[in-house]
N, CA and C atoms of all chains as a GROMACS GRO file, in nm:
protein
  645
    1MET      N    1   9.574   8.545  19.187
    1MET     CA    2   9.630   8.543  19.324
    1MET      C    3   9.783   8.531  19.315
    2GLU      N    4   9.848   8.600  19.402
    2GLU     CA    5   9.996   8.594  19.400
    2GLU      C    6  10.045   8.451  19.421
    3ILE      N    7   9.968   8.374  19.495
    3ILE     CA    8  10.010   8.237  19.525
    3ILE      C    9  10.020   8.153  19.397
    4ASP      N   10   9.950   8.196  19.292
    4ASP     CA   11   9.959   8.124  19.164
    4ASP      C   12  10.098   8.134  19.105
    5ASP      N   13  10.172   8.241  19.140
    5ASP     CA   14  10.311   8.252  19.092
    5ASP      C   15  10.396   8.144  19.156
    6LEU      N   16  10.359   8.107  19.278
    6LEU     CA   17  10.435   8.006  19.351
    6LEU      C   18  10.395   7.866  19.304
    7TYR      N   19  10.266   7.843  19.295
    7TYR     CA   20  10.215   7.710  19.261
    7TYR      C   21  10.170   7.706  19.116
    8GLN      N   22  10.265   7.725  19.026
    8GLN     CA   23  10.230   7.715  18.885
    8GLN      C   24  10.190   7.571  18.854
    9THR      N   25  10.123   7.554  18.741
    9THR     CA   26  10.070   7.421  18.705
    9THR      C   27  10.179   7.315  18.708
   10ILE      N   28  10.296   7.348  18.655
   10ILE     CA   29  10.402   7.247  18.650
   10ILE      C   30  10.450   7.210  18.790
   11ILE      N   31  10.446   7.306  18.882
   11ILE     CA   32  10.488   7.278  19.019
   11ILE      C   33  10.387   7.183  19.084
   12LEU      N   34  10.258   7.214  19.068
   12LEU     CA   35  10.156   7.127  19.126
   12LEU      C   36  10.162   6.988  19.065
   13ASP      N   37  10.191   6.981  18.934
   13ASP     CA   38  10.201   6.851  18.868
   13ASP      C   39  10.315   6.768  18.926
   14HIS      N   40  10.432   6.832  18.938
   14HIS     CA   41  10.548   6.759  18.992
   14HIS      C   42  10.533   6.726  19.140
   15SER      N   43  10.452   6.802  19.211
   15SER     CA   44  10.434   6.771  19.352
   15SER      C   45  10.336   6.654  19.369
   16LYS      N   46  10.237   6.647  19.281
   16LYS     CA   47  10.139   6.538  19.292
   16LYS      C   48  10.191   6.410  19.225
   17ARG      N   49  10.269   6.426  19.119
   17ARG     CA   50  10.325   6.309  19.048
   17ARG      C   51  10.476   6.329  19.033
   18PRO      N   52  10.548   6.317  19.145
   18PRO     CA   53  10.692   6.343  19.135
   18PRO      C   54  10.760   6.241  19.045
   19ARG      N   55  10.849   6.291  18.960
   19ARG     CA   56  10.924   6.202  18.870
   19ARG      C   57  11.042   6.140  18.945
   20ASN      N   58  11.081   6.020  18.904
   20ASN     CA   59  11.197   5.954  18.964
   20ASN      C   60  11.184   5.939  19.115
   21PHE      N   61  11.062   5.911  19.162
   21PHE     CA   62  11.040   5.896  19.305
   21PHE      C   63  11.056   5.750  19.343
   22GLY      N   64  11.132   5.726  19.448
   22GLY     CA   65  11.154   5.589  19.495
   22GLY      C   66  11.301   5.567  19.523
   23GLU      N   67  11.331   5.449  19.572
   23GLU     CA   68  11.471   5.418  19.606
   23GLU      C   69  11.542   5.355  19.488
   24LEU      N   70  11.674   5.354  19.496
   24LEU     CA   71  11.757   5.283  19.400
   24LEU      C   72  11.810   5.159  19.468
   25SER      N   73  11.827   5.051  19.390
   25SER     CA   74  11.895   4.937  19.451
   25SER      C   75  12.044   4.970  19.452
   26PRO      N   76  12.117   4.916  19.549
   26PRO     CA   77  12.260   4.944  19.555
   26PRO      C   78  12.331   4.887  19.431
   27PRO      N   79  12.447   4.944  19.394
   27PRO     CA   80  12.519   5.048  19.467
   27PRO      C   81  12.469   5.187  19.430
   28PHE      N   82  12.477   5.280  19.521
   28PHE     CA   83  12.436   5.416  19.493
   28PHE      C   84  12.512   5.512  19.583
   29LEU      N   85  12.511   5.638  19.543
   29LEU     CA   86  12.554   5.747  19.629
   29LEU      C   87  12.427   5.802  19.691
   30LYS      N   88  12.436   5.848  19.814
   30LYS     CA   89  12.314   5.894  19.882
   30LYS      C   90  12.341   6.026  19.952
   31GLY      N   91  12.245   6.115  19.946
   31GLY     CA   92  12.255   6.241  20.021
   31GLY      C   93  12.120   6.272  20.083
   32GLU      N   94  12.123   6.329  20.201
   32GLU     CA   95  11.996   6.359  20.269
   32GLU      C   96  11.984   6.508  20.295
   33GLY      N   97  11.860   6.556  20.289
   33GLY     CA   98  11.832   6.695  20.323
   33GLY      C   99  11.716   6.699  20.419
   34VAL      N  100  11.736   6.766  20.530
   34VAL     CA  101  11.629   6.776  20.630
   34VAL      C  102  11.616   6.921  20.673
   35ASN      N  103  11.493   6.970  20.679
   35ASN     CA  104  11.469   7.101  20.737
   35ASN      C  105  11.389   7.080  20.866
   36PRO      N  106  11.455   7.081  20.980
   36PRO     CA  107  11.384   7.049  21.105
   36PRO      C  108  11.279   7.154  21.140
   37ALA      N  109  11.289   7.271  21.080
   37ALA     CA  110  11.192   7.377  21.113
   37ALA      C  111  11.053   7.344  21.062
   38CYS      N  112  11.045   7.272  20.950
   38CYS     CA  113  10.913   7.250  20.891
   38CYS      C  114  10.881   7.103  20.866
   39GLY      N  115  10.981   7.018  20.878
   39GLY     CA  116  10.953   6.876  20.859
   39GLY      C  117  10.981   6.824  20.719
   40ASP      N  118  11.034   6.907  20.628
   40ASP     CA  119  11.072   6.856  20.496
   40ASP      C  120  11.193   6.765  20.511
   41ALA      N  121  11.186   6.649  20.447
   41ALA     CA  122  11.299   6.556  20.452
   41ALA      C  123  11.305   6.482  20.320
   42VAL      N  124  11.418   6.490  20.250
   42VAL     CA  125  11.433   6.417  20.124
   42VAL      C  126  11.566   6.344  20.123
   43THR      N  127  11.567   6.230  20.055
   43THR     CA  128  11.690   6.154  20.033
   43THR      C  129  11.706   6.137  19.883
   44VAL      N  130  11.825   6.167  19.833
   44VAL     CA  131  11.852   6.157  19.690
   44VAL      C  132  11.949   6.043  19.667
   45PHE      N  133  11.916   5.957  19.573
   45PHE     CA  134  12.001   5.842  19.537
   45PHE      C  135  12.054   5.864  19.395
   46VAL      N  136  12.184   5.842  19.378
   46VAL     CA  137  12.245   5.858  19.245
   46VAL      C  138  12.328   5.736  19.213
   47ARG      N  139  12.313   5.683  19.092
   47ARG     CA  140  12.405   5.580  19.044
   47ARG      C  141  12.488   5.643  18.934
   48PRO      N  142  12.617   5.664  18.958
   48PRO     CA  143  12.700   5.725  18.855
   48PRO      C  144  12.744   5.621  18.752
   49SER      N  145  12.767   5.667  18.629
   49SER     CA  146  12.818   5.577  18.526
   49SER      C  147  12.971   5.570  18.541
   50ASP      N  148  13.033   5.484  18.460
   50ASP     CA  149  13.179   5.471  18.466
   50ASP      C  150  13.250   5.599  18.425
   51ASP      N  151  13.180   5.677  18.340
   51ASP     CA  152  13.243   5.803  18.297
   51ASP      C  153  13.186   5.922  18.374
   52ASP      N  154  13.149   5.898  18.501
   52ASP     CA  155  13.109   6.006  18.592
   52ASP      C  156  12.990   6.088  18.543
   53ARG      N  157  12.889   6.016  18.494
   53ARG     CA  158  12.762   6.083  18.460
   53ARG      C  159  12.657   6.038  18.561
   54VAL      N  160  12.550   6.114  18.570
   54VAL     CA  161  12.437   6.072  18.654
   54VAL      C  162  12.356   5.972  18.573
   55LEU      N  163  12.387   5.845  18.593
   55LEU     CA  164  12.321   5.740  18.514
   55LEU      C  165  12.176   5.724  18.559
   56GLU      N  166  12.160   5.712  18.690
   56GLU     CA  167  12.025   5.701  18.745
   56GLU      C  168  12.015   5.793  18.867
   57ILE      N  169  11.897   5.850  18.886
   57ILE     CA  170  11.875   5.935  19.003
   57ILE      C  171  11.730   5.918  19.048
   58ARG      N  172  11.713   5.900  19.177
   58ARG     CA  173  11.579   5.890  19.234
   58ARG      C  174  11.578   5.962  19.369
   59PHE      N  175  11.457   5.986  19.418
   59PHE     CA  176  11.451   6.047  19.550
   59PHE      C  177  11.331   5.996  19.627
   60THR      N  178  11.343   6.000  19.759
   60THR     CA  179  11.231   5.964  19.848
   60THR      C  180  11.217   6.074  19.952
   61GLY      N  181  11.110   6.067  20.027
   61GLY     CA  182  11.096   6.161  20.138
   61GLY      C  183  10.955   6.213  20.152
   62GLN      N  184  10.939   6.294  20.255
   62GLN     CA  185  10.810   6.359  20.280
   62GLN      C  186  10.837   6.508  20.287
   63ALA      N  187  10.772   6.581  20.200
   63ALA     CA  188  10.803   6.723  20.194
   63ALA      C  189  10.684   6.800  20.137
   64CYS      N  190  10.692   6.932  20.150
   64CYS     CA  191  10.586   7.017  20.097
   64CYS      C  192  10.588   7.014  19.944
   65ALA      N  193  10.488   7.075  19.885
   65ALA     CA  194  10.473   7.073  19.739
   65ALA      C  195  10.592   7.139  19.670
   66ILE      N  196  10.642   7.249  19.725
   66ILE     CA  197  10.755   7.319  19.663
   66ILE      C  198  10.880   7.232  19.666
   67CYS      N  199  10.907   7.171  19.780
   67CYS     CA  200  11.027   7.087  19.794
   67CYS      C  201  11.017   6.966  19.704
   68THR      N  202  10.902   6.900  19.705
   68THR     CA  203  10.881   6.781  19.623
   68THR      C  204  10.896   6.815  19.475
   69ALA      N  205  10.831   6.922  19.433
   69ALA     CA  206  10.836   6.961  19.292
   69ALA      C  207  10.978   7.000  19.250
   70SER      N  208  11.046   7.077  19.335
   70SER     CA  209  11.181   7.121  19.302
   70SER      C  210  11.274   7.001  19.288
   71THR      N  211  11.261   6.905  19.378
   71THR     CA  212  11.347   6.788  19.373
   71THR      C  213  11.314   6.702  19.252
   72SER      N  214  11.187   6.689  19.222
   72SER     CA  215  11.145   6.614  19.103
   72SER      C  216  11.199   6.678  18.976
   73LEU      N  217  11.182   6.810  18.964
   73LEU     CA  218  11.234   6.883  18.847
   73LEU      C  219  11.385   6.869  18.839
   74MET      N  220  11.448   6.870  18.955
   74MET     CA  221  11.594   6.854  18.960
   74MET      C  222  11.637   6.722  18.900
   75THR      N  223  11.568   6.613  18.939
   75THR     CA  224  11.609   6.482  18.888
   75THR      C  225  11.596   6.476  18.737
   76VAL      N  226  11.493   6.540  18.683
   76VAL     CA  227  11.474   6.541  18.538
   76VAL      C  228  11.588   6.619  18.471
   77GLN      N  229  11.627   6.730  18.530
   77GLN     CA  230  11.731   6.816  18.470
   77GLN      C  231  11.870   6.756  18.478
   78VAL      N  232  11.901   6.681  18.583
   78VAL     CA  233  12.040   6.635  18.600
   78VAL      C  234  12.064   6.495  18.543
   79LYS      N  235  11.956   6.421  18.521
   79LYS     CA  236  11.975   6.285  18.471
   79LYS      C  237  12.052   6.287  18.338
   80THR      N  238  12.152   6.205  18.328
   80THR     CA  239  12.243   6.188  18.212
   80THR      C  240  12.350   6.297  18.204
   81ARG      N  241  12.340   6.401  18.284
   81ARG     CA  242  12.448   6.502  18.282
   81ARG      C  243  12.570   6.446  18.353
   82SER      N  244  12.685   6.506  18.325
   82SER     CA  245  12.804   6.468  18.400
   82SER      C  246  12.789   6.522  18.543
   83ILE      N  247  12.862   6.461  18.634
   83ILE     CA  248  12.854   6.504  18.774
   83ILE      C  249  12.898   6.649  18.786
   84ARG      N  250  13.001   6.683  18.708
   84ARG     CA  251  13.050   6.822  18.712
   84ARG      C  252  12.940   6.918  18.664
   85GLU      N  253  12.871   6.880  18.558
   85GLU     CA  254  12.762   6.965  18.506
   85GLU      C  255  12.649   6.976  18.606
   86ALA      N  256  12.619   6.865  18.673
   86ALA     CA  257  12.509   6.866  18.772
   86ALA      C  258  12.541   6.961  18.886
   87LEU      N  259  12.666   6.958  18.932
   87LEU     CA  260  12.706   7.048  19.042
   87LEU      C  261  12.705   7.193  18.995
   88ALA      N  262  12.745   7.215  18.870
   88ALA     CA  263  12.742   7.351  18.816
   88ALA      C  264  12.598   7.400  18.801
   89LEU      N  265  12.510   7.309  18.762
   89LEU     CA  266  12.368   7.346  18.748
   89LEU      C  267  12.309   7.382  18.883
   90GLU      N  268  12.354   7.311  18.988
   90GLU     CA  269  12.307   7.343  19.122
   90GLU      C  270  12.343   7.488  19.156
   91GLN      N  271  12.468   7.526  19.129
   91GLN     CA  272  12.511   7.663  19.160
   91GLN      C  273  12.433   7.764  19.078
   92GLU      N  274  12.405   7.727  18.953
   92GLU     CA  275  12.329   7.817  18.866
   92GLU      C  276  12.186   7.835  18.919
   93PHE      N  277  12.126   7.725  18.964
   93PHE     CA  278  11.990   7.729  19.017
   93PHE      C  279  11.985   7.812  19.146
   94LEU      N  280  12.082   7.789  19.235
   94LEU     CA  281  12.085   7.864  19.360
   94LEU      C  282  12.105   8.013  19.333
   95ALA      N  283  12.192   8.044  19.237
   95ALA     CA  284  12.215   8.184  19.202
   95ALA      C  285  12.087   8.246  19.146
   96PHE      N  286  12.017   8.170  19.061
   96PHE     CA  287  11.893   8.216  18.999
   96PHE      C  288  11.789   8.249  19.105
   97LEU      N  289  11.780   8.160  19.206
   97LEU     CA  290  11.672   8.172  19.304
   97LEU      C  291  11.708   8.271  19.416
   98ILE      N  292  11.834   8.266  19.459
   98ILE     CA  293  11.870   8.340  19.580
   98ILE      C  294  11.938   8.472  19.548
   99ARG      N  295  12.016   8.473  19.439
   99ARG     CA  296  12.095   8.595  19.413
   99ARG      C  297  12.050   8.663  19.283
  100ASN      N  298  11.926   8.638  19.243
  100ASN     CA  299  11.874   8.700  19.122
  100ASN      C  300  11.960   8.677  18.999
  101GLY      N  301  12.013   8.556  18.992
  101GLY     CA  302  12.100   8.522  18.880
  101GLY      C  303  12.020   8.506  18.752
  102GLU      N  304  12.095   8.480  18.646
  102GLU     CA  305  12.036   8.468  18.512
  102GLU      C  306  11.939   8.351  18.502
  103SER      N  307  11.835   8.369  18.421
  103SER     CA  308  11.740   8.261  18.398
  103SER      C  309  11.780   8.192  18.267
  104SER      N  310  11.877   8.101  18.273
  104SER     CA  311  11.928   8.042  18.149
  104SER      C  312  11.843   7.924  18.103
  105PRO      N  313  11.839   7.894  17.974
  105PRO     CA  314  11.762   7.780  17.922
  105PRO      C  315  11.810   7.648  17.981
  106ARG      N  316  11.936   7.644  18.030
  106ARG     CA  317  11.988   7.521  18.092
  106ARG      C  318  11.904   7.480  18.211
  107LEU      N  319  11.839   7.577  18.275
  107LEU     CA  320  11.757   7.546  18.393
  107LEU      C  321  11.625   7.478  18.354
  108GLY      N  322  11.587   7.490  18.229
  108GLY     CA  323  11.465   7.422  18.182
  108GLY      C  324  11.345   7.458  18.266
  109ASN      N  325  11.267   7.358  18.303
  109ASN     CA  326  11.145   7.381  18.379
  109ASN      C  327  11.168   7.427  18.523
  110LEU      N  328  11.294   7.424  18.566
  110LEU     CA  329  11.324   7.474  18.700
  110LEU      C  330  11.288   7.622  18.711
  111ARG      N  331  11.283   7.689  18.595
  111ARG     CA  332  11.249   7.832  18.597
  111ARG      C  333  11.108   7.856  18.649
  112ALA      N  334  11.026   7.752  18.650
  112ALA     CA  335  10.891   7.766  18.705
  112ALA      C  336  10.894   7.797  18.855
  113LEU      N  337  11.009   7.771  18.918
  113LEU     CA  338  11.022   7.800  19.061
  113LEU      C  339  11.055   7.946  19.088
  114GLU      N  340  11.057   8.027  18.983
  114GLU     CA  341  11.091   8.169  19.000
  114GLU      C  342  10.999   8.236  19.102
  115GLY      N  343  10.876   8.190  19.110
  115GLY     CA  344  10.781   8.249  19.205
  115GLY      C  345  10.827   8.242  19.349
  116VAL      N  346  10.918   8.148  19.378
  116VAL     CA  347  10.968   8.134  19.515
  116VAL      C  348  11.038   8.262  19.562
  117LYS      N  349  11.089   8.338  19.465
  117LYS     CA  350  11.158   8.463  19.501
  117LYS      C  351  11.064   8.558  19.578
  118LYS      N  352  10.933   8.546  19.550
  118LYS     CA  353  10.837   8.635  19.620
  118LYS      C  354  10.802   8.580  19.758
  119PHE      N  355  10.843   8.457  19.786
  119PHE     CA  356  10.809   8.393  19.913
  119PHE      C  357  10.939   8.343  19.976
  120PRO      N  358  11.021   8.433  20.028
  120PRO     CA  359  11.154   8.394  20.075
  120PRO      C  360  11.155   8.285  20.182
  121GLN      N  361  11.044   8.272  20.256
  121GLN     CA  362  11.043   8.166  20.358
  121GLN      C  363  11.037   8.027  20.295
  122ARG      N  364  11.013   8.021  20.164
  122ARG     CA  365  11.006   7.891  20.094
  122ARG      C  366  11.136   7.860  20.019
  123LEU      N  367  11.237   7.947  20.031
  123LEU     CA  368  11.363   7.923  19.958
  123LEU      C  369  11.426   7.791  20.001
  124LYS      N  370  11.420   7.763  20.130
  124LYS     CA  371  11.480   7.639  20.180
  124LYS      C  372  11.406   7.518  20.124
  125CYS      N  373  11.275   7.533  20.103
  125CYS     CA  374  11.197   7.423  20.045
  125CYS      C  375  11.248   7.393  19.903
  126ALA      N  376  11.269   7.501  19.828
  126ALA     CA  377  11.307   7.485  19.687
  126ALA      C  378  11.449   7.435  19.670
  127THR      N  379  11.533   7.453  19.770
  127THR     CA  380  11.674   7.418  19.754
  127THR      C  381  11.715   7.292  19.830
  128LEU      N  382  11.627   7.239  19.914
  128LEU     CA  383  11.665   7.126  19.999
  128LEU      C  384  11.711   7.004  19.918
  129GLY      N  385  11.637   6.969  19.814
  129GLY     CA  386  11.672   6.854  19.732
  129GLY      C  387  11.810   6.871  19.667
  130TRP      N  388  11.842   6.994  19.629
  130TRP     CA  389  11.969   7.023  19.565
  130TRP      C  390  12.085   7.004  19.662
  131HIS      N  391  12.064   7.044  19.787
  131HIS     CA  392  12.170   7.023  19.887
  131HIS      C  393  12.190   6.874  19.909
  132ALA      N  394  12.080   6.798  19.907
  132ALA     CA  395  12.092   6.653  19.922
  132ALA      C  396  12.166   6.594  19.803
  133LEU      N  397  12.138   6.644  19.683
  133LEU     CA  398  12.208   6.597  19.562
  133LEU      C  399  12.357   6.626  19.574
  134GLU      N  400  12.389   6.748  19.618
  134GLU     CA  401  12.530   6.783  19.630
  134GLU      C  402  12.600   6.690  19.728
  135ALA      N  403  12.533   6.663  19.839
  135ALA     CA  404  12.593   6.572  19.938
  135ALA      C  405  12.619   6.436  19.875
  136ALA      N  406  12.526   6.389  19.792
  136ALA     CA  407  12.543   6.260  19.726
  136ALA      C  408  12.659   6.265  19.627
  137LEU      N  409  12.663   6.370  19.545
  137LEU     CA  410  12.763   6.377  19.437
  137LEU      C  411  12.903   6.402  19.490
  138ARG      N  412  12.912   6.471  19.602
  138ARG     CA  413  13.047   6.494  19.659
  138ARG      C  414  13.109   6.360  19.696
  139GLY      N  415  13.024   6.263  19.724
  139GLY     CA  416  13.073   6.129  19.757
  139GLY      C  417  13.135   6.057  19.638
  140ALA      N  418  13.113   6.112  19.516
  140ALA     CA  419  13.169   6.048  19.397
  140ALA      C  420  13.316   6.083  19.381
  141GLY      N  421  13.360   6.186  19.453
  141GLY     CA  422  13.502   6.222  19.447
  141GLY      C  423  13.543   6.288  19.316
  142VAL      N  424  13.444   6.347  19.246
  142VAL     CA  425  13.477   6.417  19.121
  142VAL      C  426  13.502   6.563  19.155
  143GLU      N  427  13.615   6.617  19.109
  143GLU     CA  428  13.647   6.758  19.143
  143GLU      C  429  13.582   6.855  19.047
  144MET      N  430   9.464   7.469  21.790
  144MET     CA  431   9.414   7.344  21.734
  144MET      C  432   9.502   7.301  21.617
  145SER      N  433   9.564   7.186  21.633
  145SER     CA  434   9.652   7.136  21.526
  145SER      C  435   9.574   7.038  21.439
  146PHE      N  436   9.603   7.040  21.311
  146PHE     CA  437   9.530   6.950  21.221
  146PHE      C  438   9.614   6.919  21.098
  147VAL      N  439   9.574   6.815  21.028
  147VAL     CA  440   9.635   6.782  20.899
  147VAL      C  441   9.523   6.766  20.797
  148ILE      N  442   9.555   6.797  20.672
  148ILE     CA  443   9.463   6.768  20.562
  148ILE      C  444   9.540   6.674  20.470
  149ALA      N  445   9.477   6.562  20.437
  149ALA     CA  446   9.546   6.460  20.357
  149ALA      C  447   9.600   6.521  20.228
  150ASN      N  448   9.724   6.488  20.197
  150ASN     CA  449   9.788   6.528  20.070
  150ASN      C  450   9.817   6.676  20.057
  151ILE      N  451   9.800   6.754  20.165
  151ILE     CA  452   9.845   6.893  20.160
  151ILE      C  453   9.941   6.914  20.277
  152HIS      N  454  10.064   6.943  20.245
  152HIS     CA  455  10.163   6.967  20.349
  152HIS      C  456  10.129   7.096  20.422
  153ALA      N  457  10.154   7.098  20.553
  153ALA     CA  458  10.120   7.215  20.634
  153ALA      C  459  10.180   7.343  20.578
  154HIS      N  460  10.298   7.334  20.529
  154HIS     CA  461  10.369   7.450  20.472
  154HIS      C  462  10.289   7.513  20.359
  155ASP      N  463  10.234   7.428  20.274
  155ASP     CA  464  10.157   7.476  20.159
  155ASP      C  465  10.024   7.534  20.206
  156LEU      N  466   9.966   7.470  20.305
  156LEU     CA  467   9.838   7.518  20.360
  156LEU      C  468   9.854   7.657  20.421
  157VAL      N  469   9.965   7.676  20.492
  157VAL     CA  470   9.991   7.806  20.556
  157VAL      C  471  10.005   7.914  20.450
  158ALA      N  472  10.081   7.884  20.343
  158ALA     CA  473  10.101   7.982  20.236
  158ALA      C  474   9.968   8.016  20.169
  159TYR      N  475   9.886   7.914  20.147
  159TYR     CA  476   9.756   7.934  20.082
  159TYR      C  477   9.663   8.018  20.168
  160ALA      N  478   9.652   7.982  20.296
  160ALA     CA  479   9.561   8.054  20.387
  160ALA      C  480   9.604   8.200  20.403
  161ASP      N  481   9.734   8.222  20.396
  161ASP     CA  482   9.787   8.358  20.412
  161ASP      C  483   9.731   8.451  20.305
  162GLN      N  484   9.708   8.396  20.185
  162GLN     CA  485   9.655   8.477  20.075
  162GLN      C  486   9.517   8.532  20.107
  163PHE      N  487   9.447   8.463  20.197
  163PHE     CA  488   9.311   8.504  20.234
  163PHE      C  489   9.309   8.574  20.369
  164GLY      N  490   9.426   8.616  20.416
  164GLY     CA  491   9.433   8.691  20.541
  164GLY      C  492   9.418   8.605  20.664
  165ILE      N  493   9.444   8.472  20.650
  165ILE     CA  494   9.433   8.383  20.766
  165ILE      C  495   9.573   8.335  20.802
  166ALA      N  496   9.612   8.359  20.926
  166ALA     CA  497   9.747   8.323  20.972
  166ALA      C  498   9.742   8.188  21.043
  167LEU      N  499   9.800   8.089  20.978
  167LEU     CA  500   9.817   7.958  21.044
  167LEU      C  501   9.966   7.938  21.067
  168ARG      N  502   9.999   7.844  21.152
  168ARG     CA  503  10.139   7.805  21.165
  168ARG      C  504  10.151   7.662  21.113
  169GLY      N  505  10.270   7.627  21.063
  169GLY     CA  506  10.286   7.492  21.009
  169GLY      C  507  10.424   7.439  21.038
  170GLY      N  508  10.432   7.311  21.065
  170GLY     CA  509  10.563   7.249  21.089
  170GLY      C  510  10.561   7.162  21.212
  171HIS      N  511  10.668   7.172  21.289
  171HIS     CA  512  10.680   7.090  21.409
  171HIS      C  513  10.632   7.160  21.535
  172HIS      N  514  10.611   7.292  21.526
  172HIS     CA  515  10.565   7.368  21.642
  172HIS      C  516  10.658   7.351  21.762
  173CYS      N  517  10.789   7.343  21.734
  173CYS     CA  518  10.890   7.326  21.839
  173CYS      C  519  10.860   7.206  21.926
  174ASN      N  520  10.806   7.100  21.866
  174ASN     CA  521  10.770   6.984  21.946
  174ASN      C  522  10.797   6.856  21.867
  175GLN      N  523  10.922   6.842  21.820
  175GLN     CA  524  10.954   6.725  21.739
  175GLN      C  525  10.934   6.593  21.812
  176PRO      N  526  10.966   6.583  21.943
  176PRO     CA  527  10.948   6.452  22.008
  176PRO      C  528  10.802   6.404  22.001
  177LEU      N  529  10.707   6.495  22.026
  177LEU     CA  530  10.566   6.455  22.021
  177LEU      C  531  10.525   6.422  21.878
  178MET      N  532  10.572   6.502  21.783
  178MET     CA  533  10.539   6.477  21.643
  178MET      C  534  10.588   6.338  21.602
  179ARG      N  535  10.710   6.305  21.646
  179ARG     CA  536  10.767   6.174  21.612
  179ARG      C  537  10.684   6.064  21.675
  180LYS      N  538  10.645   6.085  21.801
  180LYS     CA  539  10.567   5.983  21.873
  180LYS      C  540  10.432   5.962  21.805
  181LEU      N  541  10.371   6.074  21.761
  181LEU     CA  542  10.240   6.062  21.697
  181LEU      C  543  10.249   6.023  21.550
  182GLY      N  544  10.370   6.026  21.496
  182GLY     CA  545  10.389   5.983  21.357
  182GLY      C  546  10.355   6.087  21.253
  183TYR      N  547  10.367   6.215  21.288
  183TYR     CA  548  10.340   6.322  21.191
  183TYR      C  549  10.468   6.390  21.150
  184HIS      N  550  10.478   6.423  21.021
  184HIS     CA  551  10.593   6.498  20.973
  184HIS      C  552  10.571   6.648  20.991
  185ALA      N  553  10.450   6.690  20.979
  185ALA     CA  554  10.418   6.833  20.996
  185ALA      C  555  10.268   6.847  21.015
  186THR      N  556  10.228   6.944  21.096
  186THR     CA  557  10.086   6.974  21.110
  186THR      C  558  10.066   7.124  21.095
  187ALA      N  559   9.943   7.162  21.065
  187ALA     CA  560   9.907   7.304  21.064
  187ALA      C  561   9.838   7.334  21.197
  188ARG      N  562   9.846   7.461  21.239
  188ARG     CA  563   9.782   7.497  21.366
  188ARG      C  564   9.711   7.630  21.351
  189ALA      N  565   9.585   7.631  21.393
  189ALA     CA  566   9.509   7.756  21.402
  189ALA      C  567   9.494   7.788  21.550
  190SER      N  568   9.538   7.904  21.589
  190SER     CA  569   9.531   7.941  21.730
  190SER      C  570   9.417   8.039  21.753
  191PHE      N  571   9.314   7.993  21.817
  191PHE     CA  572   9.197   8.077  21.844
  191PHE      C  573   9.211   8.144  21.979
  192TYR      N  574   9.143   8.258  21.991
  192TYR     CA  575   9.138   8.324  22.121
  192TYR      C  576   9.002   8.393  22.133
  193PHE      N  577   8.978   8.458  22.247
  193PHE     CA  578   8.842   8.510  22.271
  193PHE      C  579   8.804   8.619  22.172
  194TYR      N  580   8.903   8.677  22.104
  194TYR     CA  581   8.867   8.783  22.010
  194TYR      C  582   8.833   8.730  21.870
  195ASN      N  583   8.846   8.599  21.847
  195ASN     CA  584   8.805   8.542  21.718
  195ASN      C  585   8.654   8.524  21.715
  196THR      N  586   8.595   8.545  21.597
  196THR     CA  587   8.450   8.536  21.585
  196THR      C  588   8.412   8.410  21.508
  197GLU      N  589   8.283   8.378  21.516
  197GLU     CA  590   8.234   8.262  21.441
  197GLU      C  591   8.251   8.282  21.292
  198GLU      N  592   8.232   8.407  21.248
  198GLU     CA  593   8.250   8.437  21.104
  198GLU      C  594   8.392   8.405  21.060
  199GLU      N  595   8.487   8.436  21.146
  199GLU     CA  596   8.627   8.410  21.110
  199GLU      C  597   8.652   8.260  21.102
  200ILE      N  598   8.590   8.185  21.190
  200ILE     CA  599   8.605   8.040  21.185
  200ILE      C  600   8.540   7.985  21.059
  201ASP      N  601   8.423   8.039  21.023
  201ASP     CA  602   8.359   7.997  20.897
  201ASP      C  603   8.450   8.027  20.778
  202ALA      N  604   8.516   8.143  20.784
  202ALA     CA  605   8.608   8.181  20.675
  202ALA      C  606   8.724   8.081  20.668
  203LEU      N  607   8.776   8.042  20.784
  203LEU     CA  608   8.885   7.944  20.787
  203LEU      C  609   8.840   7.813  20.721
  204VAL      N  610   8.723   7.766  20.758
  204VAL     CA  611   8.672   7.640  20.703
  204VAL      C  612   8.657   7.651  20.551
  205ALA      N  613   8.605   7.764  20.505
  205ALA     CA  614   8.588   7.784  20.360
  205ALA      C  615   8.724   7.779  20.289
  206VAL      N  616   8.824   7.841  20.349
  206VAL     CA  617   8.958   7.843  20.289
  206VAL      C  618   9.018   7.703  20.286
  207LEU      N  619   8.997   7.627  20.393
  207LEU     CA  620   9.050   7.490  20.396
  207LEU      C  621   8.983   7.405  20.287
  208ARG      N  622   8.853   7.426  20.267
  208ARG     CA  623   8.783   7.352  20.160
  208ARG      C  624   8.838   7.391  20.024
  209SER      N  625   8.862   7.520  20.004
  209SER     CA  626   8.911   7.562  19.872
  209SER      C  627   9.056   7.519  19.854
  210ALA      N  628   9.132   7.505  19.964
  210ALA     CA  629   9.270   7.455  19.954
  210ALA      C  630   9.270   7.312  19.902
  211ARG      N  631   9.173   7.234  19.945
  211ARG     CA  632   9.164   7.094  19.899
  211ARG      C  633   9.146   7.089  19.748
  212LYS      N  634   9.066   7.184  19.695
  212LYS     CA  635   9.046   7.188  19.549
  212LYS      C  636   9.173   7.237  19.481
  213TYR      N  637   9.237   7.338  19.537
  213TYR     CA  638   9.353   7.401  19.474
  213TYR      C  639   9.469   7.301  19.461
  214PHE      N  640   9.491   7.226  19.570
  214PHE     CA  641   9.603   7.132  19.570
  214PHE      C  642   9.562   6.994  19.523
  215GLY      N  643   9.433   6.978  19.489
  215GLY     CA  644   9.378   6.860  19.425
  215GLY      C  645   9.412   6.730  19.486
   0.00000   0.00000   0.00000
């Protein structure tokens, strides 16, 4: 079934058992993503290290399987990266998904979301967590 | 008729049912105030009319059952 391209095993796994799910105790940077059209809502919490790395990252919210899985995979990929690298990875992921960009190994398991390209109405689901992350990281003031 | 299935977001249900030729709608249905009051983040909706048959309803039920297995 074509839907299997969308809901690959790793996507279903991350949607049922999202990694890094929950709140962070303060202090943290916070970003929110809401899609009022469908009800997806996620909040991303980041604790940066002194040298501007993503020391800790968690997320909460209620969202569809694609959004939950994408955000979960995102937290795994960006944890311990520098803030600059995390923001660059966001652009790489968006390019991969929306503009048929390169599928680089840096994206890791995020490449499992490639099936979303066949279901354009789910693009917002796959990218919502990333926009929330960007909102959080912009608060770090790293250029 | 609006409904929810535990642990399956309406968005995913709609995508799944679409594969079987069943058109559902999912989300807020342009009615966020009521959704907020009732405490739902999203629901799925099947809109029946006089041209729908019992067989089609049986097909919908079968798809919803198989969705429960698919999304585990």
